[in-house]
C-alpha positions in Angstrom: 21.2 -24.7 -13.2 18.5 -22.3 -12.3 15.3 -22.4 -14.4 13.9 -19.2 -15.7 10.2 -18.5 -16.6 10.5 -15.6 -18.9 7.2 -15.5 -20.8 6.4 -13.1 -23.6 4.9 -9.8 -22.4 2.4 -9.6 -25.2 1.1 -13.1 -24.6 0.6 -12.5 -20.9 -1.1 -9.2 -21.5 -3.5 -10.8 -24.0 -4.5 -13.4 -21.4 -5.6 -10.5 -19.2 -7.9 -8.8 -21.7 -11.5 -8.1 -20.6 -13.2 -11.4 -21.5 -15.7 -11.4 -18.7 -16.5 -14.8 -17.3 -19.2 -15.1 -14.6 -17.7 -16.3 -11.4 -20.0 -18.1 -9.0 -20.3 -16.2 -5.7 -22.9 -15.6 -3.1 -23.5 -13.0 -0.4 -23.6 -14.8 2.9 -24.5 -11.8 4.9 -25.0 -8.0 4.5 -25.8 -5.2 6.9 -26.4 -1.5 6.3 -23.3 0.7 6.3 -23.0 4.4 7.0 -20.1 6.2 5.3 -18.9 9.7 5.6 -15.8 10.5 3.5 -13.0 12.6 4.9 -12.6 15.5 2.6 -9.2 16.4 3.9 -7.7 13.0 2.9 -5.0 13.0 0.1 -6.5 10.9 -2.7 -3.0 10.1 -4.0 -1.4 9.2 -0.7 -4.0 7.6 1.6 -2.6 7.2 5.0 -5.0 4.4 5.9 -5.3 1.9 3.0 -6.9 -0.9 5.0 -9.8 -0.1 7.2 -11.0 -3.7 7.7 -8.5 -6.0 9.3 -9.0 -9.8 10.1 -8.4 -10.7 13.8 -8.7 -14.4 13.6 -10.4 -16.9 11.2 -13.9 -15.6 11.7 -13.8 -12.0 12.9 -12.5 -8.6 11.8 -12.3 -5.1 13.1 -13.4 -2.1 11.1 -12.5 1.6 11.4 -15.2 4.0 10.1 -15.6 7.8 10.2 -19.2 8.4 11.3 -19.1 12.1 12.1 -17.1 15.3 11.5 -15.1 14.7 14.7 -15.6 11.0 15.5 -14.5 7.6 14.3 -15.8 4.2 15.5 -13.8 1.0 15.8 -16.2 -2.0 15.5 -15.7 -5.7 15.7 -17.8 -8.2 13.6 -17.9 -11.9 13.3 -18.1 -13.7 9.9 -21.9 -13.5 10.0 -21.6 -9.7 10.3 -22.9 -9.7 13.9 -21.4 -6.7 15.7 -19.5 -7.8 18.8 -18.7 -4.3 20.1 -18.3 -0.7 19.0 -15.9 1.9 20.5 -16.0 5.6 19.7 -12.8 7.5 19.0 -13.6 11.2 19.3 -11.2 13.6 17.5 -10.5 17.3 18.0 -11.1 19.7 15.2 -8.5 19.1 12.4 -7.3 15.8 14.0 -6.8 13.0 11.6 -6.2 9.2 11.8 -2.5 8.5 11.0 -2.2 4.7 11.4 -4.4 1.7 12.1 -3.3 -1.8 12.9 -4.9 -4.8 14.7 -4.3 -8.4 15.7 -6.2 -10.9 17.8 -5.2 -9.2 21.0 -5.4 -5.4 20.4 -6.1 -2.7 17.9 -3.9 0.5 17.7 -5.2 3.8 16.3 -2.8 6.7 16.0 -4.1 10.2 15.4 -2.3 13.4 14.5 -3.4 16.8 15.8 -2.2 20.4 16.1 -2.2 21.9 19.5 -1.2 25.5 19.4 2.3 25.7 18.0 2.9 22.0 18.4 1.9 18.8 16.6 0.9 15.7 18.6 0.6 12.0 17.9 -1.9 10.3 20.1 -2.1 6.5 20.6 -5.4 4.7 21.2 -5.3 1.1 22.5 -8.4 -1.1 22.2 -8.6 -4.7 23.4 -10.0 -6.6 20.4 -11.5 -9.3 22.6 -13.5 -7.2 25.0 -13.6 -3.8 23.2 -12.2 -2.1 26.2 -10.5 1.2 25.3 -7.6 2.6 27.3 -6.9 6.3 27.9 -5.1 7.9 24.9 -1.3 8.1 25.2 0.6 11.1 24.0 3.3 9.5 21.8 5.0 12.5 20.5 4.8 16.3 20.7 7.0 18.5 18.5 6.8 21.9 16.8 4.2 22.1 14.1 6.3 24.3 11.8 8.4 21.4 10.7 7.5 18.3 8.6 4.6 16.2 9.6 5.5 13.7 12.3 5.5 10.0 11.3 4.6 6.7 12.8 5.6 3.1 12.0 4.1 -0.1 13.5 5.5 -3.6 13.3 3.5 -6.2 11.4 2.4 -8.0 14.6 1.6 -4.7 16.4 4.1 -5.4 19.2 6.3 -2.4 18.4 5.4 1.2 17.5 7.7 4.1 16.6 6.6 7.7 16.7 9.2 10.0 15.1 9.9 13.5 13.8 12.2 14.9 11.1 14.8 17.6 11.8 15.4 19.7 8.7 17.4 22.7 7.6 16.1 25.9 6.0 15.4 24.1 2.7 13.5 21.3 4.5 16.2 18.7 3.7 16.4 16.1 6.5 19.6 15.9 8.6 18.3 13.9 11.7 15.3 11.8 12.8 14.4 11.4 16.4 11.5 9.7 18.2 10.3 7.2 20.8 9.7 3.4 20.6 6.7 1.8 22.4 5.6 -1.8 22.9 2.1 -3.1 21.8 0.6 -1.7 25.0 1.9 1.8 24.3 4.5 1.5 27.1 7.7 3.4 26.4 10.7 1.3 25.5 13.4 3.8 24.5 14.1 7.1 22.8 15.8 6.9 19.4 17.8 9.3 17.3 19.3 8.8 13.8 22.2 11.1 12.9 22.1 11.5 9.1 24.5 14.4 8.7 26.9 12.3 6.5 24.4 12.3 3.7 23.6 15.3 1.6 20.2 16.4 0.2 17.9 14.0 1.9 14.4 14.8 0.7 12.5 11.7 1.5 12.8 9.0 4.3 10.8 5.9 5.0 11.0 3.9 8.3 10.1 0.2 8.6 9.8 -1.5 11.9 10.3 -5.3 12.6 8.5 -7.3 15.2 11.8 -7.4 17.2 12.0 -3.6 17.2 14.7 -3.3 14.5 14.3 0.0 12.6 15.1 0.2 8.9 15.5 3.8 7.8 15.4 4.1 4.0 16.8 7.3 2.5 17.0 9.0 -0.9 19.8 11.6 -1.0 22.4 13.2 -3.4 19.9 15.0 -5.6 17.6 11.9 -5.8 20.4 9.6 -6.9 21.6 7.6 -3.9 19.6 4.9 -2.0 20.7 4.2 1.5 19.3 1.9 4.2 20.3 1.9 7.9 19.4 -0.7 10.4 19.2 0.3 14.1 18.7 -2.4 16.7 16.5 -2.0 19.8 18.6 -1.5 22.9 21.9 -1.4 21.0 24.0 1.5 19.6 25.0 -0.7 16.6 24.1 0.7 13.2 24.5 -1.2 9.9 24.5 0.9 6.7 24.1 -0.1 3.1 24.2 2.4 0.3 24.3 2.4 -3.5 24.3 5.1 -6.2 21.1 4.4 -8.3 21.0 7.6 -10.4 23.8 9.1 -12.5 24.8 9.3 -16.1 24.2 6.2 -18.2 24.9 6.1 -21.9 24.8 9.9 -22.0 21.4 10.1 -20.1 21.2 11.6 -16.7 18.9 9.5 -14.6 17.3 10.2 -11.2 15.1 8.3 -8.7 11.5 9.0 -9.4 9.6 6.6 -7.1 10.6 4.1 -4.4 8.9 1.4 -2.3 10.3 -0.7 0.5 8.8 -3.6 2.4 9.9 -5.6 5.4 8.8 -9.2 4.6 7.5 -11.8 7.0 10.8 -13.6 6.7 12.6 -10.6 8.2 14.3 -9.4 5.0 13.9 -6.0 3.6 13.2 -5.5 -0.2 13.2 -2.4 -2.2 12.1 -1.3 -5.7 13.1 1.9 -7.5 11.7 3.5 -10.6 14.2 5.8 -12.4 13.6 8.5 -15.0 15.5 10.5 -17.5 16.1 14.0 -16.2 15.9 15.8 -19.5 12.7 14.2 -20.8 11.3 13.0 -17.4 10.4 9.7 -19.1 10.6 6.4 -17.2 14.0 4.8 -17.7 14.1 1.6 -15.7 13.0 -0.5 -12.7 15.6 -1.6 -10.2 15.0 -4.1 -7.3 17.2 -5.1 -4.4 17.1 -7.5 -1.5 18.9 -6.4 1.7 20.7 -9.2 3.7 21.9 -7.4 6.8 23.1 -10.6 8.4 25.5 -11.2 5.5 26.0 -7.4 5.1 25.1 -7.8 1.4 22.8 -6.2 -1.1 21.4 -8.6 -3.8 20.5 -6.6 -7.0 18.2 -7.8 -9.7 19.1 -7.1 -13.3 17.9 -3.6 -14.2 14.7 -3.7 -16.3 14.8 -1.1 -19.0 11.6 0.6 -20.3 12.7 0.3 -23.9 10.8 1.6 -26.9 9.9 -2.0 -27.6 8.4 -2.4 -24.1 6.4 0.8 -24.6 5.1 -0.4 -27.9 3.9 -3.6 -26.4 2.0 -1.7 -23.8 0.6 0.6 -26.4 -0.6 -2.5 -28.4 -2.5 -3.7 -25.3 -3.9 -0.4 -24.3 -4.6 0.7 -27.9 -2.8 4.0 -27.3 0.0 5.8 -29.1 2.2 7.1 -26.3 5.9 7.6 -26.8 6.7 6.9 -23.1 5.2 5.3 -20.1 3.2 7.9 -18.1 1.9 8.2 -14.5 3.3 4.8 -13.3 3.6 4.4 -9.5 5.0 1.5 -7.4 2.1 0.0 -5.4 3.0 -3.4 -4.0 5.9 -5.6 -3.1 4.9 -9.2 -2.3 7.0 -12.3 -1.3 5.6 -15.7 -2.2 6.1 -19.0 -0.2 8.7 -19.9 -2.9 10.5 -16.6 -2.0 9.7 -15.0 -5.4 9.4 -11.3 -5.3 6.5 -9.7 -7.2 6.5 -6.0 -7.8 3.3 -4.2 -8.9 3.2 -0.7 -10.5 0.0 1.0 -11.6 -0.9 3.7 -14.0 -3.1 6.2 -12.1 -3.8 9.9 -12.5 -6.2 12.7 -12.6 -6.7 15.0 -15.6 -6.2 18.1 -13.4 -8.7 20.7 -12.2 -11.0 20.9 -9.2 -13.6 18.4 -10.4 -11.5 16.3 -12.8 -12.1 12.6 -12.7 -9.5 10.0 -11.4 -8.3 7.1 -13.5 -6.6 3.8 -12.7 -5.4 1.8 -15.7 -2.7 -0.8 -16.6 -0.9 -2.8 -14.0 2.8 -3.7 -14.6 4.0 -6.8 -12.9 7.6 -7.9 -12.4 8.7 -11.1 -10.7 12.1 -12.3 -9.5 13.2 -15.7 -8.0 14.8 -16.1 -4.6 18.2 -15.2 -6.2 16.8 -12.0 -7.6 17.0 -13.3 -11.2 14.3 -12.1 -13.6 11.5 -14.7 -13.7 8.7 -13.1 -15.7 6.9 -9.8 -16.4 3.5 -8.9 -17.7 0.9 -6.2 -18.0 -2.8 -6.4 -17.0 -5.1 -4.0 -18.7 -8.0 -2.4 -16.9 -10.0 0.8 -17.4 -11.3 2.4 -14.2 -12.7 5.9 -13.7 -14.1 7.7 -10.6 -15.3 11.3 -9.9 -13.0 13.7 -8.1 -15.1 13.3 -4.9 -14.1 9.6 -4.7 -10.5 9.7 -5.9 -9.1 6.2 -5.7 -11.4 5.0 -2.9 -13.4 2.8 -5.3 -10.9 2.3 -8.1 -7.4 0.8 -8.3 -7.2 -2.7 -6.8 -7.2 -4.9 -3.7 -4.7 -7.7 -3.6 -4.5 -11.0 -1.6 -1.7 -13.5 -1.9 -2.9 -17.1 -1.3 0.1 -19.4 -1.6 1.5 -18.8 -5.1 -1.8 -17.3 -6.4 -2.1 -13.5 -6.4 -5.7 -12.4 -6.3 -6.6 -8.9 -7.6 -10.1 -7.5 -7.1 -11.3 -4.5 -9.1 -14.5 -2.6 -9.8 -14.9 -2.3 -13.5 -17.3 -2.2 -16.4 -16.4 -5.0 -18.9 -18.5 -6.0 -21.8 -21.3 -3.8 -20.5 -21.4 -5.4 -17.1 -20.5 -3.3 -14.0 -19.2 -5.5 -11.2 -16.4 -6.6 -9.0 -13.9 -8.6 -11.0 -11.4 -11.2 -9.9 -8.1 -11.8 -11.6 -5.8 -14.6 -10.5 -2.1 -14.7 -11.3 0.2 -17.7 -10.9 3.3 -16.1 -9.4 5.5 -19.1 -10.3 5.2 -18.4 -14.1 3.0 -15.3 -14.5 0.1 -17.0 -16.2 -3.2 -15.1 -15.5 -6.9 -15.8 -15.7 -9.3 -13.6 -17.5 -11.2 -11.2 -15.2 -14.2 -13.0 -13.7 -17.3 -11.1 -12.6 -18.5 -11.9 -9.1 -22.1 -11.4 -10.2 -23.1 -8.9 -7.5 -25.4 -6.8 -9.6 -23.7 -3.5 -8.9 -25.7 -0.6 -10.4 -23.9 1.4 -13.1 -25.4 4.7 -12.1 -22.0 6.3 -11.4 -22.8 6.8 -7.7 -20.5 5.6 -5.1 -20.7 1.8 -5.2 -17.6 0.3 -3.6 -15.1 1.2 -0.9 -11.9 -0.5 -1.6 -10.2 0.2 1.7 -12.8 -1.9 3.5 -12.0 -5.0 1.5 -10.4 -7.8 3.6 -10.0 -11.6 3.0 -11.1 -13.7 6.0 -10.1 -16.9 4.2 -9.1 -17.9 0.7 -12.6 -17.6 -0.6 -14.2 -15.4 2.0 -14.2 -11.6 1.4 -15.7 -8.8 3.5 -16.2 -5.4 1.8 -18.5 -2.4 1.5 -20.5 -2.4 -1.7 -23.8 -1.2 -3.1 -25.2 -4.3 -4.9 -28.0 -6.8 -5.0 -31.6 -6.2 -4.1 -30.7 -3.3 -1.8 -28.5 -1.5 -4.3 -29.7 1.9 -3.2 -27.5 1.9 -0.1 -24.0 0.8 0.8 -23.8 -2.4 2.7 -21.1 -4.2 4.7 -21.1 -7.6 2.9 -19.6 -11.0 3.4 -19.0 -12.5 -0.1 -18.1 -16.2 -0.6 -16.5 -17.4 -3.8 -17.3 -20.8 -5.0 
């Protein structure tokens, strides 16, 4: 008999209220950091969410924009001694599309317009020596269509550059592209014929270390979820499809948000938020595990956002909303016990050119290896940033250490402005109160933290960019050690 850990939502939420406890930490090293924001970046959909990547137990590489038309890729050791620095010059209007790295190499993919065409350029850098190869033209297609995309496997050994073929209403009917290895050597051309599906408005491509391509599609007026697996060097295609939207209990429901993730064990997981078409209010969360070897989809029980759930959230947030608002899927995590943890965050802007950005409650949902409901909870936080920063300093950074989920946030709790650490036991959902790291971050409302530069070198070793301590007048690249 399977054991379930379904804990009361209200109890878990109260555990996570802002009772600031000082956490012992020390700054092992800090060096000056020059930062120039990219004003063309979409605050809601950042293409590069991690700009510091560990490349071994005691080193990391960092991608930083240090000029209007120039990025730099730099390698540091744990003492923040720079090992090398490589310039990546960009043409006017060229942007960074993807960044990945491992102990052998870093790959930076850029997007540019060249006349009537759009191009994806690949930059290969040896992470041991810092040697940069000549850029490789990965894809060139007409600029008038949708923006070209790129997907990279978790280990960096496979890269797929692709484009969307659309009709006059910009609905997708085909996807084509080219597969490369980790050295940016061409492996094969690919093409996905999707003409049997109607009304494809969104598509997501995930790439495995073996080169399998998982094409995730939303079709049929935002109601059908389909996944197709293509195998490298083989014409075989496996398809799984399910109708997620429709009419339920007299309510017409559609897909509002989706997130897919190919996990380290090679299995693909997906999560879907649905909404009522008439009221546009959130209706439910649906989760699925795709087992292509068994040609099976394992569905979790639908989680309904009932009035009772909304009322419990209102009690914690001290609000009076009739429905959930501005909730987006942000993370899918798989624990060593094969529990799936889904995170959704409330984040929004009030509108207007200079309106501030907000990141508030986190909704967590956990399922066991059989996709049975395990627990759910809500963590309350109150984060605000000016329009110029967007979500660069607010929202959260996550790190899964065994069965402990670590969440790092910049907040002001009980009058103390600091980085706070929350730890969640993913086996049962119990959570610690937020603990201040004690970094003495100035509460002057100037840019004080760059979330995308946060990386965990080890369980208690964090590198990040922050303005804190004795030199709180300037941003610093810092190595922080938790005790």
